[in-house]
C-alpha positions, -999 to 999 in steps of 0.1 A, spaced: -645 -407 347 -639 -415 384 -655 -445 400 -656 -455 437 -643 -489 447 -659 -510 475 -631 -500 499 -637 -463 493 -607 -457 470 -612 -440 436 -604 -456 403 -600 -433 373 -609 -446 338 -577 -440 318 -584 -455 285 -587 -489 267 -562 -517 259 -558 -532 224 -588 -554 230 -611 -524 239 -611 -534 276 -614 -504 300 -583 -496 319 -584 -480 354 -558 -464 376 -563 -464 414 -554 -435 437 -522 -454 447 -511 -457 411 -521 -494 407 -536 -502 373 -563 -528 365 -584 -538 335 -622 -545 334 -630 -580 321 -666 -593 322 -676 -566 347 -648 -574 372 -614 -557 377 -583 -578 370 -547 -572 378 -524 -567 347 -492 -585 339 -461 -567 327 -472 -575 291 -506 -558 297 -526 -590 299 -554 -596 325 -540 -618 353 -564 -625 380 -595 -609 395 -589 -584 423 -604 -590 458 -640 -578 464 -628 -546 482 -610 -535 450 -640 -541 427 -662 -512 415 -689 -503 439 -714 -494 412 -735 -515 389 -719 -519 355 -741 -519 324 -733 -519 287 -750 -494 265 -772 -522 251 -782 -533 286 -791 -498 296 -812 -492 265 -830 -525 272 -844 -510 303 -879 -497 295 -880 -460 288 -904 -455 317 -876 -467 341 -846 -448 326 -840 -413 314 -821 -380 318 -822 -360 350 -840 -326 348 -838 -304 379 -872 -288 380 -867 -275 416 -832 -262 411 -818 -284 439 -791 -303 420 -780 -284 389 -747 -304 388 -768 -335 379 -787 -320 350 -783 -342 319 -771 -372 339 -785 -405 328 -808 -421 354 -826 -454 361 -849 -467 387 -829 -491 409 -842 -526 416 -860 -535 449 -874 -501 455 -839 -486 455 -851 -453 442 -836 -432 415 -800 -441 404 -776 -417 388 -749 -426 363 -715 -423 379 -729 -426 414 -751 -458 413 -743 -472 379 -719 -469 350 -726 -474 313 -696 -488 295 -697 -498 259 
């Protein structure tokens, strides 16, 4: 899964560490770990070190599976392309974004990580 950072770079989800924390690799080869919904640098021993600057944080809302399922079913769902305009999004999870933000798509506006 590729996720955009605040600075426009792309972070690729590459797996998990021994504590089931998500590991990301940036375009430049830098690696980071997701801790409490923030990206942290990693020590040589693979331990989280310190949070990265805001421009190196994920630009999407991060939800756990439990948080996503807590959203009322009227406000979340799976995209169906009735008009045939976006076939690449068929089957993508969706949710209504807060503050009249419109329809959000997983991988573009939010990420569900368990």
